[in-house]
Residue, then its C-alpha position, 0 to 999 in steps of 0.5 A: m500500500v505504499l508508493t515510493r520515491i526511488v533514486l539511484v545511489l551515487g555509488c552506482l555512478l561509477a558503473a557509468a563513469g565511462c559514459g560521461d563527457r571526458a575532457p580531451g587529454s585530462g582523464s576526467i569524466t563529467l556526468v550529468f545528473k538530472h533531478a527534481k528541484i528540491l523544495g525547501p530551505s536546504d538542498p542536500v544534492a550539492g553536498l552529496l555530489r561533492e562528497f562523491e567527487a572527493r571519494h572518486p577523483g577524476v569524476q565530476v558530476r554536474s547537477e541540473s535541476l528540473p521543474w518540481s512538478s512530476d508531470e513536467q519532469h516526465q515530459f522532459y525525460v520522454v521527449n529527450l530520451e526518445g530523441g536519443n541524445p538526452g544530455l544526461d547520465v543519471l536521472m531521478l525518476d518517479v516510482i511509477w516510471v521505472p517499468e516504463f523507462a526500463r521497457a523502453g530501453w532507457l535505463l541501465d540494468l543494474t542487477s549485475f552491479l549489485a552485491p547480494s546484500e545491497l538491497a537488504p537495508h531498504f523497504p521491500a516496497a521500495v525495492e519492488a518499485a525499482t525492479q522490473s521483470g526480475r531485474v533491478w533498474a534503480l536503487p532507493w534513495f528516499m521515502n516521501v511521506g504524505l502527512l497531515y499538518y494542522r494548526r496546533d494553536l487553533l486545535d489547542k484553543y478549542g481543546l481538540r486533538p489531531p483527528e484520527t478519522y476524516t469524520d473527526l477532521v470534518r467536525q473539527v473544521e466546522r467547530i473551529k470555523s464556527g468559533e473563529q468567524d473568519p471568512r478567510l480561514d479555510g478548513f482542509l487543503w489538499q491537492g485536487k489539480q488534475y496531475e500526479g498529485m491528485v492521483v496520490n491524494v485519491l489513492e490515499g483516500f482509497w487506502a484510508n477506506g480499505t480499498r484498492v484500484l486493482g485486486e490480486s487477480g487484476t480486478v479493477f476496484p475489487e471493493p467498488d462500494r468503498a472506492e465510491e465512498a472515498l471519492a464521494f467524500l472528496r467531493a463532499l469536502i468541496e460541496t460542504g465547504v470543508s475544503p475550498s473549491w480552489v483545491t481542484a486547481a491546487d498543487e503542493e505549493l499552492t496549498r502550502r503557501s495558503f496554509q503558511d499564510g495562516r489561511a487554513i486549519f489542516l493541510r495534506n502535504w509532504p515533509y518539505a513543507m515543515d521547514l518552510f513553515e518554520q522560516p522567519g516571516s512565516a505566519v504559522r511559525g511555531q504553530v504547526g503540528v504534524a500527524s498521520l493521515p486520518r482514516h475512514v471507517h474501513g481503513a487504517r490510519g496513516v496510509w500514504a503514498s510517496t513519489g520519485a526515482r533516479g537511474i542511469r541512462k542506458l547508452r548504445p553499446s558503441s557509446c560505453a562499455s563498463s569495465p570489471a573495475s567499475r562493476r566492482s566499484a558499483 
């Protein structure tokens, strides 16, 4: 019940070291790493790449960020990879792209580069997402977890605890909005724009109600009544005013900024948002709490989805041949 964001660890860059741009006569290699823009006040990528370069003299990695929208990243990769000269060696992928990219022949098969124990520390779901037809095409890097942010100051004011069910959440929104009498204060913000983020929100709603999109035998919506309940609840959030109508055009950043401006009680978003809430000038600094996503009547609390991935681009046989040394280093 978990979608993971998987990323190729930097150690595997050596497997492709001969595939990057080599400066004439210098012996040095430059690899291009394309990745999503890191949201939040701190970007760890630069430090990780410099650490990698220090461990592997002669190999440089040029970091090139893409728009943070998953849909835009996918479009960039497909257009450039289909063209055959994408100008990248290592790429960050959304979890659901691994089978697509592997079948298209765009990724390097990493199976032979991995020691038997190398995947053991990772969550099984993350390893499964990196595997296609029994072969490994990427390695897990991080897990991105959907969270419920709440205005701790407002819940404390009305003697409320973080909601464990979505029914509790609706009741708390109604109580707080009735007490505050602030027309600018929204209830529950989430991502309803027609893009990858909405799919994640819908899946979390299904899982929170104990249902799936596909059953074990491939049946679509094996528990149709529960799926209908989850979708009806999302619609009702807007119809009843618990969520503003503009969430149907909202992504992570639009909802994050509104919540950070103090204009909402609850927000579903990713962990990066908390660092921004605590920045100087934030209207909610010191007032935000974090909880697991609520559940519906049939589901479990805290079911969530996370997204992303990185892999090595597969090159034409004439372009690069990895050496035994590079295989051992990987």
